TORZA-240031 format. One record per residue (C-alpha): residue in three letters; x, y, z; residue number from 1. Coordinates in nm, 3 decimals. Example, Ala and Ser with C-alpha at 12.3 -4.5 7.8 and 13.67 -1.06 7.14 Angstrom:
residues 2
+------+---------+---------+---------+-----+
! rest !       u !       v !       w !  nr !
+------+---------+---------+---------+-----+
!  ALA !   1.230 !  -0.450 !   0.780 !   1 !
!  SER !   1.367 !  -0.106 !   0.714 !   2 !
+------+---------+---------+---------+-----+
***
This chain:
residues 393
+------+---------+---------+---------+-----+
! rest !       u !       v !       w !  nr !
+------+---------+---------+---------+-----+
!  UNK !   8.311 !   3.739 !  -2.617 !   1 !
!  UNK !   7.993 !   3.636 !  -2.814 !   2 !
!  UNK !   8.060 !   3.497 !  -3.177 !   3 !
!  UNK !   7.684 !   3.614 !  -3.218 !   4 !
!  UNK !   7.404 !   3.727 !  -3.064 !   5 !
!  UNK !   7.101 !   3.469 !  -3.142 !   6 !
!  UNK !   6.734 !   3.462 !  -2.998 !   7 !
!  UNK !   6.640 !   3.214 !  -2.761 !   8 !
!  UNK !   6.564 !   2.916 !  -2.957 !   9 !
!  UNK !   6.221 !   2.736 !  -2.878 !  10 !
!  UNK !   6.359 !   2.418 !  -2.713 !  11 !
!  UNK !   6.493 !   2.672 !  -2.446 !  12 !
!  UNK !   6.242 !   2.925 !  -2.407 !  13 !
!  UNK !   6.039 !   2.642 !  -2.173 !  14 !
!  UNK !   6.355 !   2.620 !  -1.969 !  15 !
!  UNK !   6.409 !   2.978 !  -1.913 !  16 !
!  UNK !   6.054 !   3.026 !  -1.819 !  17 !
!  UNK !   6.099 !   2.788 !  -1.539 !  18 !
!  UNK !   6.425 !   2.915 !  -1.437 !  19 !
!  UNK !   6.305 !   3.307 !  -1.442 !  20 !
!  UNK !   6.029 !   3.140 !  -1.213 !  21 !
!  UNK !   6.245 !   2.981 !  -0.977 !  22 !
!  UNK !   6.461 !   3.233 !  -0.947 !  23 !
!  UNK !   6.240 !   3.511 !  -0.863 !  24 !
!  UNK !   6.089 !   3.298 !  -0.596 !  25 !
!  UNK !   6.448 !   3.178 !  -0.502 !  26 !
!  UNK !   6.562 !   3.525 !  -0.431 !  27 !
!  UNK !   6.242 !   3.666 !  -0.279 !  28 !
!  UNK !   6.242 !   3.403 !  -0.029 !  29 !
!  UNK !   6.573 !   3.529 !   0.129 !  30 !
!  UNK !   6.420 !   3.909 !   0.132 !  31 !
!  UNK !   6.120 !   4.063 !   0.353 !  32 !
!  UNK !   5.923 !   4.011 !   0.049 !  33 !
!  UNK !   5.864 !   3.632 !   0.185 !  34 !
!  UNK !   5.569 !   3.728 !   0.351 !  35 !
!  UNK !   5.403 !   3.804 !   0.051 !  36 !
!  UNK !   5.492 !   3.469 !  -0.121 !  37 !
!  UNK !   5.275 !   3.182 !  -0.151 !  38 !
!  UNK !   5.269 !   2.935 !   0.130 !  39 !
!  UNK !   5.442 !   2.596 !   0.125 !  40 !
!  UNK !   5.138 !   2.366 !  -0.054 !  41 !
!  UNK !   5.097 !   2.645 !  -0.317 !  42 !
!  UNK !   5.472 !   2.678 !  -0.378 !  43 !
!  UNK !   5.516 !   2.309 !  -0.392 !  44 !
!  UNK !   5.210 !   2.284 !  -0.665 !  45 !
!  UNK !   5.404 !   2.553 !  -0.867 !  46 !
!  UNK !   5.704 !   2.351 !  -0.853 !  47 !
!  UNK !   5.507 !   2.041 !  -0.957 !  48 !
!  UNK !   5.384 !   2.239 !  -1.295 !  49 !
!  UNK !   5.747 !   2.341 !  -1.343 !  50 !
!  UNK !   5.892 !   2.004 !  -1.331 !  51 !
!  UNK !   5.611 !   1.882 !  -1.569 !  52 !
!  UNK !   5.705 !   2.174 !  -1.835 !  53 !
!  UNK !   6.067 !   2.049 !  -1.787 !  54 !
!  UNK !   5.950 !   1.663 !  -1.830 !  55 !
!  UNK !   5.771 !   1.791 !  -2.140 !  56 !
!  UNK !   6.057 !   1.988 !  -2.286 !  57 !
!  UNK !   6.301 !   1.678 !  -2.214 !  58 !
!  UNK !   6.084 !   1.451 !  -2.421 !  59 !
!  UNK !   6.026 !   1.708 !  -2.731 !  60 !
!  UNK !   6.373 !   1.855 !  -2.730 !  61 !
!  UNK !   6.625 !   1.663 !  -2.583 !  62 !
!  UNK !   6.790 !   1.323 !  -2.588 !  63 !
!  UNK !   6.929 !   1.087 !  -2.359 !  64 !
!  UNK !   7.280 !   0.927 !  -2.422 !  65 !
!  UNK !   7.531 !   0.785 !  -2.166 !  66 !
!  UNK !   7.635 !   1.110 !  -2.004 !  67 !
!  UNK !   7.287 !   1.237 !  -1.993 !  68 !
!  UNK !   7.148 !   0.931 !  -1.780 !  69 !
!  UNK !   7.475 !   0.941 !  -1.559 !  70 !
!  UNK !   7.402 !   1.314 !  -1.459 !  71 !
!  UNK !   7.035 !   1.213 !  -1.436 !  72 !
!  UNK !   7.090 !   0.968 !  -1.211 !  73 !
!  UNK !   7.296 !   1.180 !  -1.006 !  74 !
!  UNK !   7.027 !   1.448 !  -1.010 !  75 !
!  UNK !   6.778 !   1.187 !  -0.857 !  76 !
!  UNK !   7.034 !   1.107 !  -0.583 !  77 !
!  UNK !   7.058 !   1.467 !  -0.497 !  78 !
!  UNK !   6.706 !   1.539 !  -0.524 !  79 !
!  UNK !   6.578 !   1.226 !  -0.323 !  80 !
!  UNK !   6.846 !   1.309 !  -0.008 !  81 !
!  UNK !   6.761 !   1.677 !  -0.049 !  82 !
!  UNK !   6.375 !   1.543 !   0.023 !  83 !
!  UNK !   6.486 !   1.317 !   0.299 !  84 !
!  UNK !   6.680 !   1.618 !   0.459 !  85 !
!  UNK !   6.468 !   1.921 !   0.345 !  86 !
!  UNK !   6.182 !   1.988 !   0.127 !  87 !
!  UNK !   6.077 !   1.972 !  -0.244 !  88 !
!  UNK !   6.183 !   2.315 !  -0.249 !  89 !
!  UNK !   6.568 !   2.232 !  -0.205 !  90 !
!  UNK !   6.525 !   1.927 !  -0.409 !  91 !
!  UNK !   6.414 !   2.094 !  -0.724 !  92 !
!  UNK !   6.715 !   2.276 !  -0.813 !  93 !
!  UNK !   6.914 !   1.965 !  -0.891 !  94 !
!  UNK !   6.667 !   1.879 !  -1.167 !  95 !
!  UNK !   6.708 !   2.228 !  -1.294 !  96 !
!  UNK !   7.051 !   2.172 !  -1.305 !  97 !
!  UNK !   6.996 !   1.842 !  -1.493 !  98 !
!  UNK !   6.769 !   1.988 !  -1.742 !  99 !
!  UNK !   6.982 !   2.290 !  -1.813 ! 100 !
!  UNK !   7.278 !   2.045 !  -1.944 ! 101 !
!  UNK !   7.251 !   2.155 !  -2.269 ! 102 !
!  UNK !   7.144 !   2.484 !  -2.251 ! 103 !
!  UNK !   7.391 !   2.785 !  -2.440 ! 104 !
!  UNK !   7.618 !   2.905 !  -2.178 ! 105 !
!  UNK !   7.617 !   3.214 !  -2.336 ! 106 !
!  UNK !   7.268 !   3.265 !  -2.293 ! 107 !
!  UNK !   7.246 !   3.127 !  -1.987 ! 108 !
!  UNK !   7.503 !   3.312 !  -1.833 ! 109 !
!  UNK !   7.359 !   3.624 !  -1.978 ! 110 !
!  UNK !   6.990 !   3.581 !  -1.880 ! 111 !
!  UNK !   7.067 !   3.477 !  -1.548 ! 112 !
!  UNK !   7.322 !   3.780 !  -1.444 ! 113 !
!  UNK !   7.079 !   4.034 !  -1.597 ! 114 !
!  UNK !   6.782 !   3.862 !  -1.399 ! 115 !
!  UNK !   6.993 !   3.862 !  -1.086 ! 116 !
!  UNK !   7.107 !   4.217 !  -1.086 ! 117 !
!  UNK !   6.726 !   4.351 !  -1.151 ! 118 !
!  UNK !   6.597 !   4.130 !  -0.872 ! 119 !
!  UNK !   6.849 !   4.293 !  -0.646 ! 120 !
!  UNK !   6.784 !   4.645 !  -0.783 ! 121 !
!  UNK !   6.401 !   4.596 !  -0.696 ! 122 !
!  UNK !   6.486 !   4.474 !  -0.360 ! 123 !
!  UNK !   6.732 !   4.722 !  -0.248 ! 124 !
!  UNK !   6.505 !   5.023 !  -0.369 ! 125 !
!  UNK !   6.209 !   4.853 !  -0.211 ! 126 !
!  UNK !   6.404 !   4.858 !   0.110 ! 127 !
!  UNK !   6.534 !   5.210 !   0.027 ! 128 !
!  UNK !   6.218 !   5.307 !  -0.042 ! 129 !
!  UNK !   6.037 !   5.177 !   0.268 ! 130 !
!  UNK !   5.817 !   4.907 !   0.060 ! 131 !
!  UNK !   5.997 !   4.642 !   0.248 ! 132 !
!  UNK !   6.229 !   4.666 !   0.576 ! 133 !
!  UNK !   6.592 !   4.758 !   0.572 ! 134 !
!  UNK !   6.710 !   4.614 !   0.889 ! 135 !
!  UNK !   6.975 !   4.760 !   1.079 ! 136 !
!  UNK !   7.192 !   4.569 !   1.302 ! 137 !
!  UNK !   7.432 !   4.752 !   1.570 ! 138 !
!  UNK !   7.758 !   4.585 !   1.587 ! 139 !
!  UNK !   7.989 !   4.597 !   1.914 ! 140 !
!  UNK !   8.301 !   4.402 !   1.774 ! 141 !
!  UNK !   8.290 !   4.544 !   1.412 ! 142 !
!  UNK !   8.389 !   4.882 !   1.249 ! 143 !
!  UNK !   8.061 !   4.898 !   1.036 ! 144 !
!  UNK !   7.721 !   4.848 !   1.152 ! 145 !
!  UNK !   7.532 !   4.605 !   0.919 ! 146 !
!  UNK !   7.226 !   4.701 !   0.665 ! 147 !
!  UNK !   7.038 !   4.415 !   0.546 ! 148 !
!  UNK !   6.918 !   4.598 !   0.207 ! 149 !
!  UNK !   6.604 !   4.450 !   0.244 ! 150 !
!  UNK !   6.720 !   4.090 !   0.253 ! 151 !
!  UNK !   6.671 !   3.855 !   0.575 ! 152 !
!  UNK !   7.049 !   3.843 !   0.642 ! 153 !
!  UNK !   7.349 !   4.116 !   0.555 ! 154 !
!  UNK !   7.553 !   3.839 !   0.371 ! 155 !
!  UNK !   7.293 !   3.754 !   0.101 ! 156 !
!  UNK !   7.324 !   4.060 !  -0.126 ! 157 !
!  UNK !   7.723 !   4.073 !  -0.141 ! 158 !
!  UNK !   7.709 !   3.723 !  -0.253 ! 159 !
!  UNK !   7.407 !   3.722 !  -0.512 ! 160 !
!  UNK !   7.602 !   4.030 !  -0.650 ! 161 !
!  UNK !   7.917 !   3.820 !  -0.667 ! 162 !
!  UNK !   7.726 !   3.541 !  -0.855 ! 163 !
!  UNK !   7.608 !   3.817 !  -1.103 ! 164 !
!  UNK !   7.968 !   3.974 !  -1.129 ! 165 !
!  UNK !   8.100 !   3.641 !  -1.186 ! 166 !
!  UNK !   7.847 !   3.545 !  -1.489 ! 167 !
!  UNK !   7.947 !   3.907 !  -1.653 ! 168 !
!  UNK !   8.292 !   3.823 !  -1.660 ! 169 !
!  UNK !   8.246 !   3.484 !  -1.784 ! 170 !
!  UNK !   8.047 !   3.610 !  -2.066 ! 171 !
!  UNK !   8.261 !   3.926 !  -2.184 ! 172 !
!  UNK !   8.567 !   3.717 !  -2.125 ! 173 !
!  UNK !   8.908 !   3.872 !  -2.246 ! 174 !
!  UNK !   8.688 !   4.179 !  -2.406 ! 175 !
!  UNK !   8.561 !   4.294 !  -2.102 ! 176 !
!  UNK !   8.544 !   4.673 !  -2.059 ! 177 !
!  UNK !   8.710 !   4.844 !  -1.812 ! 178 !
!  UNK !   8.431 !   5.110 !  -1.713 ! 179 !
!  UNK !   8.210 !   4.735 !  -1.654 ! 180 !
!  UNK !   8.493 !   4.633 !  -1.404 ! 181 !
!  UNK !   8.516 !   4.980 !  -1.252 ! 182 !
!  UNK !   8.164 !   4.937 !  -1.207 ! 183 !
!  UNK !   8.143 !   4.601 !  -1.066 ! 184 !
!  UNK !   8.419 !   4.730 !  -0.821 ! 185 !
!  UNK !   8.223 !   5.032 !  -0.727 ! 186 !
!  UNK !   7.872 !   4.860 !  -0.650 ! 187 !
!  UNK !   8.066 !   4.571 !  -0.440 ! 188 !
!  UNK !   8.251 !   4.815 !  -0.229 ! 189 !
!  UNK !   7.917 !   4.995 !  -0.180 ! 190 !
!  UNK !   7.742 !   4.687 !  -0.076 ! 191 !
!  UNK !   8.044 !   4.590 !   0.162 ! 192 !
!  UNK !   8.038 !   4.963 !   0.331 ! 193 !
!  UNK !   7.662 !   4.868 !   0.384 ! 194 !
!  UNK !   7.694 !   4.507 !   0.500 ! 195 !
!  UNK !   8.006 !   4.451 !   0.602 ! 196 !
!  UNK !   8.023 !   4.132 !   0.373 ! 197 !
!  UNK !   8.383 !   4.089 !   0.391 ! 198 !
!  UNK !   8.414 !   3.769 !   0.240 ! 199 !
!  UNK !   8.232 !   3.875 !  -0.071 ! 200 !
!  UNK !   8.402 !   4.165 !  -0.143 ! 201 !
!  UNK !   8.711 !   3.999 !  -0.092 ! 202 !
!  UNK !   8.619 !   3.717 !  -0.380 ! 203 !
!  UNK !   8.476 !   4.025 !  -0.583 ! 204 !
!  UNK !   8.821 !   4.192 !  -0.592 ! 205 !
!  UNK !   9.008 !   3.888 !  -0.669 ! 206 !
!  UNK !   8.766 !   3.822 !  -1.001 ! 207 !
!  UNK !   8.819 !   4.192 !  -1.102 ! 208 !
!  UNK !   9.229 !   4.126 !  -1.061 ! 209 !
!  UNK !   9.172 !   3.814 !  -1.298 ! 210 !
!  UNK !   8.946 !   3.990 !  -1.534 ! 211 !
!  UNK !   9.206 !   4.266 !  -1.590 ! 212 !
!  UNK !   9.450 !   4.006 !  -1.621 ! 213 !
!  UNK !   9.273 !   3.839 !  -1.899 ! 214 !
!  UNK !   9.175 !   4.182 !  -2.053 ! 215 !
!  UNK !   9.544 !   4.315 !  -2.075 ! 216 !
!  UNK !   9.746 !   4.003 !  -2.070 ! 217 !
!  UNK !   9.603 !   3.714 !  -2.240 ! 218 !
!  UNK !   9.888 !   3.599 !  -2.399 ! 219 !
!  UNK !  10.065 !   3.554 !  -2.007 ! 220 !
!  UNK !   9.724 !   3.349 !  -1.907 ! 221 !
!  UNK !   9.759 !   3.166 !  -2.249 ! 222 !
!  UNK !  10.092 !   3.028 !  -2.123 ! 223 !
!  UNK !   9.994 !   2.958 !  -1.769 ! 224 !
!  UNK !   9.817 !   2.640 !  -1.922 ! 225 !
!  UNK !   9.994 !   2.424 !  -1.687 ! 226 !
!  UNK !   9.917 !   2.597 !  -1.407 ! 227 !
!  UNK !   9.523 !   2.616 !  -1.446 ! 228 !
!  UNK !   9.537 !   2.234 !  -1.433 ! 229 !
!  UNK !   9.593 !   2.298 !  -1.073 ! 230 !
!  UNK !   9.221 !   2.398 !  -1.055 ! 231 !
!  UNK !   9.110 !   2.019 !  -1.099 ! 232 !
!  UNK !   9.139 !   1.883 !  -0.821 ! 233 !
!  UNK !   9.011 !   2.191 !  -0.609 ! 234 !
!  UNK !   8.691 !   2.016 !  -0.504 ! 235 !
!  UNK !   8.849 !   1.679 !  -0.335 ! 236 !
!  UNK !   9.137 !   1.862 !  -0.172 ! 237 !
!  UNK !   8.887 !   2.156 !   0.001 ! 238 !
!  UNK !   8.649 !   1.827 !   0.063 ! 239 !
!  UNK !   8.959 !   1.649 !   0.224 ! 240 !
!  UNK !   9.096 !   1.924 !   0.380 ! 241 !
!  UNK !   8.727 !   2.041 !   0.539 ! 242 !
!  UNK !   8.672 !   1.684 !   0.653 ! 243 !
!  UNK !   8.988 !   1.648 !   0.819 ! 244 !
!  UNK !   8.999 !   1.956 !   1.024 ! 245 !
!  UNK !   8.672 !   1.910 !   1.153 ! 246 !
!  UNK !   8.680 !   1.536 !   1.220 ! 247 !
!  UNK !   9.019 !   1.629 !   1.399 ! 248 !
!  UNK !   8.997 !   1.992 !   1.560 ! 249 !
!  UNK !   9.127 !   1.985 !   1.928 ! 250 !
!  UNK !   9.108 !   2.349 !   2.106 ! 251 !
!  UNK !   9.399 !   2.230 !   2.276 ! 252 !
!  UNK !   9.591 !   2.244 !   2.034 ! 253 !
!  UNK !   9.722 !   2.580 !   1.970 ! 254 !
!  UNK !   9.721 !   2.589 !   1.614 ! 255 !
!  UNK !   9.401 !   2.435 !   1.568 ! 256 !
!  UNK !   9.236 !   2.684 !   1.827 ! 257 !
!  UNK !   9.368 !   2.984 !   1.676 ! 258 !
!  UNK !   9.297 !   2.892 !   1.301 ! 259 !
!  UNK !   8.935 !   2.809 !   1.480 ! 260 !
!  UNK !   8.910 !   3.166 !   1.643 ! 261 !
!  UNK !   9.049 !   3.337 !   1.299 ! 262 !
!  UNK !   8.753 !   3.160 !   1.113 ! 263 !
!  UNK !   8.486 !   3.276 !   1.375 ! 264 !
!  UNK !   8.459 !   2.915 !   1.532 ! 265 !
!  UNK !   8.377 !   2.764 !   1.207 ! 266 !
!  UNK !   8.550 !   2.432 !   1.276 ! 267 !
!  UNK !   8.418 !   2.406 !   1.609 ! 268 !
!  UNK !   8.060 !   2.445 !   1.516 ! 269 !
!  UNK !   8.140 !   2.206 !   1.244 ! 270 !
!  UNK !   8.252 !   1.935 !   1.487 ! 271 !
!  UNK !   7.953 !   1.999 !   1.722 ! 272 !
!  UNK !   7.717 !   1.960 !   1.478 ! 273 !
!  UNK !   7.851 !   1.641 !   1.348 ! 274 !
!  UNK !   7.857 !   1.518 !   1.717 ! 275 !
!  UNK !   7.504 !   1.655 !   1.754 ! 276 !
!  UNK !   7.351 !   1.521 !   1.418 ! 277 !
!  UNK !   7.592 !   1.270 !   1.322 ! 278 !
!  UNK !   7.684 !   1.153 !   1.004 ! 279 !
!  UNK !   7.501 !   0.903 !   0.769 ! 280 !
!  UNK !   7.517 !   0.728 !   0.435 ! 281 !
!  UNK !   7.210 !   0.925 !   0.292 ! 282 !
!  UNK !   7.079 !   1.247 !   0.367 ! 283 !
!  UNK !   6.903 !   1.346 !   0.727 ! 284 !
!  UNK !   6.747 !   1.647 !   0.857 ! 285 !
!  UNK !   6.939 !   1.890 !   1.015 ! 286 !
!  UNK !   6.819 !   2.213 !   1.243 ! 287 !
!  UNK !   7.106 !   2.437 !   1.251 ! 288 !
!  UNK !   7.011 !   2.771 !   1.402 ! 289 !
!  UNK !   7.188 !   3.097 !   1.275 ! 290 !
!  UNK !   7.164 !   3.455 !   1.255 ! 291 !
!  UNK !   6.916 !   3.514 !   0.964 ! 292 !
!  UNK !   6.581 !   3.661 !   1.041 ! 293 !
!  UNK !   6.200 !   3.540 !   0.935 ! 294 !
!  UNK !   5.976 !   3.758 !   0.731 ! 295 !
!  UNK !   5.909 !   3.945 !   1.051 ! 296 !
!  UNK !   6.212 !   4.015 !   1.136 ! 297 !
!  UNK !   6.283 !   3.802 !   1.423 ! 298 !
!  UNK !   6.629 !   3.634 !   1.505 ! 299 !
!  UNK !   6.624 !   3.271 !   1.527 ! 300 !
!  UNK !   6.572 !   3.123 !   1.903 ! 301 !
!  UNK !   6.792 !   2.883 !   2.053 ! 302 !
!  UNK !   7.175 !   2.859 !   2.069 ! 303 !
!  UNK !   7.384 !   2.936 !   1.784 ! 304 !
!  UNK !   7.482 !   2.626 !   1.553 ! 305 !
!  UNK !   7.542 !   2.657 !   1.204 ! 306 !
!  UNK !   7.798 !   2.480 !   0.968 ! 307 !
!  UNK !   7.915 !   2.757 !   0.716 ! 308 !
!  UNK !   8.195 !   2.503 !   0.545 ! 309 !
!  UNK !   7.985 !   2.388 !   0.254 ! 310 !
!  UNK !   8.184 !   2.050 !   0.219 ! 311 !
!  UNK !   8.096 !   1.955 !   0.599 ! 312 !
!  UNK !   7.729 !   2.094 !   0.519 ! 313 !
!  UNK !   7.682 !   1.879 !   0.228 ! 314 !
!  UNK !   7.838 !   1.575 !   0.400 ! 315 !
!  UNK !   7.617 !   1.624 !   0.700 ! 316 !
!  UNK !   7.295 !   1.695 !   0.515 ! 317 !
!  UNK !   7.316 !   1.474 !   0.228 ! 318 !
!  UNK !   7.524 !   1.181 !   0.344 ! 319 !
!  UNK !   7.812 !   1.017 !   0.246 ! 320 !
!  UNK !   7.703 !   0.887 !  -0.111 ! 321 !
!  UNK !   7.576 !   1.193 !  -0.236 ! 322 !
!  UNK !   7.921 !   1.386 !  -0.096 ! 323 !
!  UNK !   8.140 !   1.138 !  -0.283 ! 324 !
!  UNK !   7.939 !   1.161 !  -0.592 ! 325 !
!  UNK !   7.958 !   1.562 !  -0.583 ! 326 !
!  UNK !   8.307 !   1.583 !  -0.554 ! 327 !
!  UNK !   8.348 !   1.301 !  -0.840 ! 328 !
!  UNK !   8.144 !   1.516 !  -1.046 ! 329 !
!  UNK !   8.310 !   1.826 !  -0.965 ! 330 !
!  UNK !   8.633 !   1.711 !  -1.039 ! 331 !
!  UNK !   8.533 !   1.568 !  -1.377 ! 332 !
!  UNK !   8.342 !   1.925 !  -1.451 ! 333 !
!  UNK !   8.672 !   2.091 !  -1.380 ! 334 !
!  UNK !   8.879 !   1.870 !  -1.583 ! 335 !
!  UNK !   8.641 !   1.893 !  -1.894 ! 336 !
!  UNK !   8.653 !   2.272 !  -1.860 ! 337 !
!  UNK !   9.043 !   2.236 !  -1.897 ! 338 !
!  UNK !   9.020 !   2.016 !  -2.156 ! 339 !
!  UNK !   8.821 !   2.284 !  -2.356 ! 340 !
!  UNK !   9.052 !   2.565 !  -2.263 ! 341 !
!  UNK !   8.785 !   2.741 !  -2.018 ! 342 !
!  UNK !   9.036 !   2.917 !  -1.777 ! 343 !
!  UNK !   8.834 !   3.179 !  -1.690 ! 344 !
!  UNK !   8.528 !   2.932 !  -1.530 ! 345 !
!  UNK !   8.829 !   2.714 !  -1.394 ! 346 !
!  UNK !   8.928 !   3.059 !  -1.214 ! 347 !
!  UNK !   8.568 !   3.137 !  -1.099 ! 348 !
!  UNK !   8.541 !   2.798 !  -0.982 ! 349 !
!  UNK !   8.834 !   2.827 !  -0.766 ! 350 !
!  UNK !   8.663 !   3.121 !  -0.634 ! 351 !
!  UNK !   8.349 !   2.895 !  -0.566 ! 352 !
!  UNK !   8.589 !   2.655 !  -0.398 ! 353 !
!  UNK !   8.737 !   2.913 !  -0.176 ! 354 !
!  UNK !   8.388 !   3.049 !  -0.083 ! 355 !
!  UNK !   8.257 !   2.711 !  -0.037 ! 356 !
!  UNK !   8.525 !   2.664 !   0.266 ! 357 !
!  UNK !   8.360 !   2.942 !   0.465 ! 358 !
!  UNK !   8.014 !   2.961 !   0.367 ! 359 !
!  UNK !   7.755 !   2.705 !   0.242 ! 360 !
!  UNK !   7.544 !   2.969 !   0.003 ! 361 !
!  UNK !   7.749 !   2.858 !  -0.295 ! 362 !
!  UNK !   7.561 !   2.522 !  -0.288 ! 363 !
!  UNK !   7.230 !   2.698 !  -0.381 ! 364 !
!  UNK !   7.175 !   2.758 !  -0.746 ! 365 !
!  UNK !   7.070 !   3.146 !  -0.703 ! 366 !
!  UNK !   7.405 !   3.244 !  -0.541 ! 367 !
!  UNK !   7.613 !   2.993 !  -0.798 ! 368 !
!  UNK !   7.441 !   2.963 !  -1.168 ! 369 !
!  UNK !   7.793 !   2.758 !  -1.272 ! 370 !
!  UNK !   7.636 !   2.438 !  -1.136 ! 371 !
!  UNK !   7.458 !   2.455 !  -1.457 ! 372 !
!  UNK !   7.760 !   2.526 !  -1.650 ! 373 !
!  UNK !   7.935 !   2.224 !  -1.451 ! 374 !
!  UNK !   7.653 !   1.987 !  -1.588 ! 375 !
!  UNK !   7.696 !   2.144 !  -1.920 ! 376 !
!  UNK !   8.059 !   2.065 !  -1.976 ! 377 !
!  UNK !   8.010 !   1.685 !  -1.822 ! 378 !
!  UNK !   7.746 !   1.643 !  -2.094 ! 379 !
!  UNK !   7.828 !   1.813 !  -2.407 ! 380 !
!  UNK !   8.040 !   1.670 !  -2.676 ! 381 !
!  UNK !   8.308 !   1.722 !  -2.847 ! 382 !
!  UNK !   8.458 !   1.915 !  -2.577 ! 383 !
!  UNK !   8.645 !   2.166 !  -2.758 ! 384 !
!  UNK !   8.354 !   2.280 !  -2.975 ! 385 !
!  UNK !   8.061 !   2.311 !  -2.688 ! 386 !
!  UNK !   8.108 !   2.653 !  -2.574 ! 387 !
!  UNK !   7.961 !   2.922 !  -2.825 ! 388 !
!  UNK !   8.156 !   3.242 !  -2.694 ! 389 !
!  UNK !   8.545 !   3.292 !  -2.730 ! 390 !
!  UNK !   8.780 !   3.220 !  -2.413 ! 391 !
!  UNK !   9.095 !   3.339 !  -2.336 ! 392 !
!  UNK !   9.251 !   3.060 !  -2.506 ! 393 !
+------+---------+---------+---------+-----+
***
């Protein structure tokens, strides 16, 4: 729970303006509003202006110490590899994450959560109102047909809402109201019934169970401090398991075949992608073919080949150097969160890790605002005094 409700400070206003513009454009790119957005050259121009604003803000309001220098070096490595494998649009979030390292988590979480919910409401109401298309997909092998709710793929709204729900839980902590939890559960269930997004719904339920325990049994959670330490190596463990399964996958091995079948062939697709596009020290362009739609509602042409595992996908697109770096930084961030007693964030990062094993949207800032919290946990000092709202501790 917040200790006070201060307004956004002057030094943070420019950052929140850039963050807002980026989030709005990024979310709308995943909807049928995409056709109304500026073309690539103009979008790059907008991002260059945003980059200039962030640079001026850094000069006027921020200082560079050793941790900031290391984070900047990492951000530049990620951005450079993203430019090699993608576009300026995919590289910009890494700079945005770095520049948010000293932003108040309380204000960031509140602002990002409210903005995400507002954008979701705008898109869904536009779809139901006929302003944009609410694409429907008839499913043969599923219980529910899928509605896309104005988005270009049925899974997008569920994961956007999961990010917003996680931000709410992180902000309210042990003083979250049961009516808030009930509302989150009801909305998540409605999204699930419309989109059949099972993973997002399952992770939201785990989040709600944890929030209930945090609300009712805070003393019990405090007594589990040693157990929360197990979350610290979650990133390297998940990365190692993902790489080992993908590299060694053999369909003739019965348990591997059955596991791949249970995971909708995610392991075999990952191995096939590595065989086709290879692995490199630095980033490389990878053209996967998924089930998403373009702004005209047309499905991608070609045979399906998409890497859902975020660790394998990141390794292939960004290369070994960036892959090792993100695992090291992620582990360092979780260790700092543990030292700060931010067990609610450790649990959220555990959910993020589970999400990353099965879907790569978690790599994107609009689906995972907590990347900025990770940068904050590394940059801020002293570790026990940097969070301006109460923890379960």
